[in-house]
Structures are given as structure tokens and as C-alpha cells.
C-alpha positions as CSV (number, residue, x, y, z in Angstrom):
1,M,38.4,105.8,-37.9
2,N,39.1,106.0,-34.4
3,A,39.2,109.6,-34.1
4,Q,35.8,109.8,-35.6
5,A,34.6,107.1,-33.3
6,N,35.8,109.1,-30.4
7,A,34.1,112.0,-32.0
8,A,31.0,110.2,-31.9
9,E,31.0,109.3,-28.7
10,E,31.9,112.8,-27.4
11,G,28.7,113.8,-29.2
12,I,26.5,111.1,-27.9
13,G,28.3,111.8,-24.2
14,A,27.4,115.6,-24.8
15,R,23.9,115.1,-25.8
16,L,23.3,112.8,-23.0
17,Y,24.9,115.5,-20.3
18,W,22.5,118.3,-21.9
19,A,19.7,116.4,-21.9
20,A,20.1,115.6,-18.1
21,A,21.2,119.2,-17.1
22,D,18.3,120.6,-19.0
23,C,15.6,117.8,-17.0
24,W,16.9,118.9,-14.1
25,T,16.1,122.5,-14.7
26,I,12.9,122.0,-15.5
27,V,12.6,119.8,-12.3
28,L,13.4,122.7,-10.2
29,R,11.5,125.1,-11.8
30,G,8.3,122.8,-11.0
31,L,9.6,122.0,-7.5
32,T,10.2,125.8,-6.8
33,H,6.5,126.2,-7.8
34,Y,5.6,123.9,-4.9
35,V,7.7,125.8,-2.6
36,R,5.9,129.2,-3.7
37,Q,2.5,127.7,-4.2
38,P,1.9,125.5,-1.1
39,S,-2.0,125.2,-1.5
40,N,-1.1,123.5,-4.7
41,I,-0.4,120.2,-2.6
42,A,-3.2,120.8,-0.1
43,W,-5.6,121.1,-2.9
44,Q,-4.5,118.0,-4.3
45,L,-4.4,116.2,-1.1
46,G,-8.1,117.8,0.2
47,F,-9.9,115.3,-2.3
48,P,-8.3,111.9,-1.1
49,I,-8.5,112.9,2.7
50,V,-12.1,113.5,2.6
51,S,-12.6,110.4,0.9
52,V,-10.7,108.4,3.7
53,L,-12.9,110.4,6.2
54,L,-15.8,109.8,4.8
55,F,-15.6,105.8,3.5
56,G,-13.6,105.4,6.7
57,Y,-16.0,106.7,9.2
58,V,-19.1,107.8,7.3
59,F,-19.6,104.5,5.0
60,G,-17.4,102.3,6.8
61,S,-19.8,100.6,9.0
62,A,-21.8,99.6,6.2
63,M,-19.1,98.4,3.8
64,S,-18.0,94.6,4.3
65,V,-14.7,92.9,3.1
66,P,-14.9,89.4,1.3
67,G,-13.3,87.4,3.9
68,G,-13.5,89.3,6.8
69,G,-11.1,92.2,7.7
70,D,-11.5,96.1,9.0
71,Y,-12.9,98.2,6.1
72,R,-10.3,101.0,7.1
73,E,-7.6,98.7,6.4
74,F,-8.8,97.6,3.3
75,L,-9.7,101.0,2.4
76,M,-6.4,102.7,2.8
77,P,-4.2,100.9,0.4
78,G,-7.3,101.8,-2.3
79,M,-7.3,105.4,-1.4
80,F,-3.2,105.6,-2.1
81,G,-3.8,104.1,-5.5
82,M,-6.4,106.4,-6.2
83,T,-4.6,109.2,-5.3
84,M,-1.6,108.0,-7.5
85,A,-4.6,107.1,-10.5
86,M,-6.0,110.6,-10.7
87,G,-2.5,112.6,-10.4
88,F,-2.4,112.3,-13.9
89,M,-5.2,115.0,-14.6
90,N,-3.0,117.2,-12.0
91,T,0.1,116.7,-14.7
92,A,-2.1,117.4,-17.9
93,Y,-3.7,120.7,-16.5
94,A,0.0,121.9,-15.8
95,V,1.3,121.0,-19.0
96,A,-1.9,122.8,-20.7
97,H,-1.3,125.8,-18.5
98,D,2.0,126.0,-19.4
99,S,1.1,125.8,-23.1
100,T,-2.0,128.3,-22.8
101,R,0.5,130.7,-21.2
102,G,3.5,130.5,-23.8
103,V,5.8,129.0,-21.4
104,T,5.9,125.7,-23.6
105,D,6.8,128.2,-26.9
106,R,9.9,129.7,-25.0
107,F,10.8,126.3,-24.0
108,L,10.7,125.9,-27.8
109,S,12.5,128.5,-28.7
110,M,15.6,127.8,-26.3
111,P,18.6,125.5,-27.2
112,M,17.9,122.8,-24.8
113,A,17.2,118.9,-25.2
114,P,13.9,118.2,-26.9
115,S,12.8,115.9,-24.6
116,A,13.9,117.6,-21.4
117,V,10.7,119.4,-20.5
118,V,8.6,116.3,-21.1
119,T,10.7,114.1,-18.9
120,G,11.2,117.2,-16.7
121,R,8.0,117.3,-15.9
122,G,7.7,113.7,-15.1
123,V,10.7,113.8,-12.9
124,G,9.0,116.4,-10.9
125,D,5.6,115.0,-10.6
126,L,7.0,112.0,-9.4
127,V,8.8,113.5,-6.5
128,G,5.3,115.8,-6.2
129,A,3.8,112.5,-6.1
130,S,6.3,111.1,-3.2
131,L,5.3,114.2,-1.1
132,D,1.6,113.3,-1.7
133,L,2.1,109.6,-0.5
134,V,4.0,110.9,2.7
135,V,0.7,113.0,3.5
136,L,-1.4,110.6,3.0
137,G,0.4,108.0,4.7
138,L,0.6,110.1,7.7
139,T,-3.3,111.0,7.3
140,A,-3.6,106.9,7.3
141,L,-1.9,106.1,10.5
142,A,-3.8,109.0,11.8
143,V,-6.8,107.2,11.1
144,G,-5.5,104.0,12.8
145,W,-4.3,102.3,9.6
146,R,-1.0,100.2,10.1
147,S,0.9,98.2,7.8
148,S,1.4,94.2,9.1
149,G,4.0,93.8,6.4
150,G,7.9,94.0,6.7
151,P,9.7,97.1,6.3
152,F,11.0,95.4,2.9
153,D,7.3,95.0,1.7
154,T,6.1,98.1,3.0
155,L,8.7,100.0,0.9
156,A,8.3,97.6,-2.1
157,A,4.2,98.7,-1.9
158,F,5.0,102.3,-1.9
159,A,7.1,101.5,-4.4
160,L,4.5,100.1,-7.0
161,L,2.2,102.9,-5.9
162,L,5.6,105.3,-7.3
163,L,5.7,103.2,-10.5
164,L,1.9,103.5,-11.4
165,R,2.2,107.2,-10.8
166,F,5.2,107.7,-13.2
167,A,3.5,105.5,-15.8
168,L,0.5,107.7,-15.7
169,I,2.6,110.9,-15.8
170,W,3.2,110.1,-19.5
171,V,-1.0,109.9,-19.9
172,G,-1.0,113.1,-18.4
173,V,1.6,114.8,-20.2
174,L,0.4,113.6,-23.7
175,F,-3.4,114.7,-22.8
176,G,-1.8,118.3,-21.2
177,L,-0.1,118.5,-25.1
178,L,-3.5,117.4,-26.8
179,V,-6.1,119.7,-25.0
180,P,-6.6,123.6,-26.3
181,N,-6.8,124.8,-22.8
182,E,-6.7,124.6,-19.3
183,E,-10.4,124.5,-19.4
184,A,-10.5,121.3,-21.0
185,A,-7.5,120.0,-19.1
186,G,-10.0,120.4,-16.1
187,N,-12.6,118.3,-17.8
188,L,-10.3,115.4,-17.7
189,F,-11.5,114.5,-14.1
190,A,-14.6,112.7,-16.1
191,V,-12.0,110.1,-17.6
192,A,-9.7,110.0,-14.1
193,F,-12.9,109.7,-11.5
194,P,-14.2,106.6,-13.1
195,F,-10.8,105.2,-13.9
196,A,-9.7,105.4,-10.2
197,M,-13.3,104.4,-8.8
198,I,-14.1,101.6,-11.1
199,S,-11.5,99.3,-9.4
200,S,-10.7,97.5,-6.4
201,A,-9.8,100.6,-4.3
202,F,-12.9,100.9,-2.3
203,V,-15.2,97.7,-2.9
204,A,-14.1,94.4,-3.9
205,P,-14.9,93.2,-7.5
206,S,-16.8,90.2,-6.5
207,L,-19.5,92.6,-5.0
208,M,-20.1,94.1,-8.3
209,P,-22.5,93.5,-11.1
210,D,-20.3,90.6,-13.0
211,W,-19.5,93.1,-15.8
212,L,-18.4,95.9,-13.8
213,G,-16.7,93.6,-11.7
214,A,-14.4,92.3,-14.9
215,I,-13.8,95.9,-16.1
216,A,-12.6,96.3,-12.4
217,R,-10.2,93.5,-12.4
218,W,-8.5,94.4,-15.4
219,N,-8.3,98.4,-14.3
220,P,-4.1,98.6,-13.8
221,V,-5.4,100.6,-10.9
222,S,-6.9,97.4,-9.4
223,S,-3.8,95.4,-9.7
224,T,-1.4,98.0,-7.6
225,V,-4.0,98.1,-5.1
226,T,-4.3,94.4,-4.3
227,A,-0.4,94.0,-4.5
228,C,-0.2,96.8,-2.3
229,R,-3.0,95.2,0.2
230,Q,-1.2,91.8,0.0
231,L,2.2,93.8,0.7
232,F,1.0,95.4,3.8
233,G,-0.7,92.4,5.1
234,N,-4.0,94.3,5.1
235,P,-7.4,92.4,3.9
236,A,-7.1,91.9,0.2
237,A,-10.0,90.0,-0.5
238,V,-8.4,88.6,-3.8
239,G,-10.6,86.3,-6.0
240,D,-9.9,83.2,-8.0
241,T,-9.2,84.7,-11.6
242,W,-5.8,85.0,-13.0
243,I,-5.6,88.7,-13.0
244,E,-5.9,88.7,-9.4
245,R,-3.9,85.7,-8.4
246,H,-1.3,87.7,-10.1
247,A,-2.2,91.0,-9.2
248,T,1.9,91.8,-8.2
249,L,3.1,90.9,-11.6
250,M,0.7,93.1,-13.0
251,A,1.2,95.8,-10.6
252,V,5.0,96.0,-12.6
253,V,3.9,94.9,-16.1
254,W,0.9,97.6,-16.7
255,P,3.1,100.7,-15.9
256,I,5.9,99.5,-17.8
257,V,3.4,99.1,-21.0
258,M,1.8,102.3,-20.4
259,T,5.2,103.8,-19.9
260,A,6.0,102.3,-23.3
261,V,3.1,103.4,-25.2
262,F,2.6,106.9,-23.7
263,L,6.2,108.4,-23.4
264,P,7.3,108.0,-27.0
265,L,3.9,109.5,-27.7
266,A,4.4,112.4,-25.6
267,V,8.1,113.4,-26.6
268,R,6.5,113.1,-30.1
269,R,3.9,115.3,-29.8
270,F,5.9,117.9,-27.9
271,Q,8.6,117.6,-30.6
272,R,5.6,118.3,-33.3
273,L,4.8,121.7,-31.4
274,S,7.9,123.3,-32.8
275,R,7.3,122.4,-36.4
């Protein structure tokens, strides 16, 4: 019995080792693409940087923050959140690209852990999202944004942003495996844009029509953005609803729920491709 138990433990340990090793191989593949095609990063960051300049300088003088405060300080955490939220579209496009070009089929034919392609994509995209936040943060500092929170609170805010991105990665992987081609993946912009915009990223929900404000308050992006504003010490314009008063809690709960739902679905969808 002991010999069988030891063999079983060794078998589990070996599977975990190769799952981690195969995952890291996929991560390195994705990072190599970033190095060889840096224009991809510039393209991904182009829209949020232009949005910062547009809303911060062109429309900023016409914007108001309930309770007072500088609009640009209110805006920047929203831009961080919007960038993380819309990132799942890039994930979906990359997954659809690999599927269309036959890369996914080659992975399926290799002796590798079935979860490695999905988890490797997730870890690699999280590294890319971290680089996006660094560049966007430097842009924010250049336009005068500052965090009034302490070092711990500031790091916690960026951690919440990456947690949201981590959860949405699995949404992107699942959609990328479901769509038939790259063109269809590009059409996911029609989903990503309202998901990011109908939130508290640019305007406080209290300034929206009641029905739209209710949607914005319960948007996971709003919880993360509001929590980040509070941690950064920026104007937050927090309302009196439960979801707004518990923004930090929900900024953790929403990503956990989304990961618990979409990660198993993404892995299962990938495994079905080999049948």
C-alpha cells in the first residue's frame, strides 16, 4: 500500500511539474512575441493614452466631480481600469489568431499538459498587462497625476487592477476559442467598449440616468476603479449604495467569481478541441 501511495504521489508531482514547465514554455513564447513585435504594445496603449489627453485636456474643463476635486485625478484610475477591462479583447484576438493559423492544433498534437496553453496564455497576458500599467502610469505622472495614498495603498490599488485583468483573461481565452476566426475576435470590441465605458471610469454613476447609473454601479470595472481611487487618495465620488460603499470588497469578489466561472470553461473548451 505504501509503495502504491508513493507511486501515486510521484505521479501527481510529475504531472504538476510538467504542467508548470509547459505553462512556462507558453509564457516564454508570448514574451518573445512582445520583444520581436513591440508595436503590439504601442498599439494596445495608443487608445488609452489618447483618451487621457482627450478627456483630461479637451473635455476635462467641462467635467465635474461630485463632491469636488480635480477631474484629471478622478480620471486616471478610471483609465487604468478601462485599460485592464478592454485587455480581454487582445487576449481573445491572440487566441483566435493561434487557432486560425494552426498553432493550437500543433499544441494539441504535442505531449504537453492540456491546461498549459490556457494557463500559459493567462500568465503571459498578466505580464503584458503589468507592462501596460507601467507605461500608462508614467503617462499619468507626466500629465500631473499623483497618488496621495501611502506606498502600501498604492501597490494595493495596482494589485486590484491586475486582479481584474487576471479574471478577464479567462473571458478572453474562452471567447477566443469560441469565435471562428480573427475577424470575429476583432468584433469583440463591440462588447469590450460598453463594458469598460458604462462604469465609473469617466463619470460618476450619480450623474447618469437612474437605469444607466444602476448598471454602472454593478459593473465590476466600477468596483475596481472606485477602490483604486480610494487607495490612491484621489476624488472617488462614492455614492450611498451598498455596492459603492463596499467597493474594495467587491473589487476582490468580482474577479474571484469571474475566474471561478470562466477559467474552468476555458480549459474545458480547449480540451474539447482535441476530440
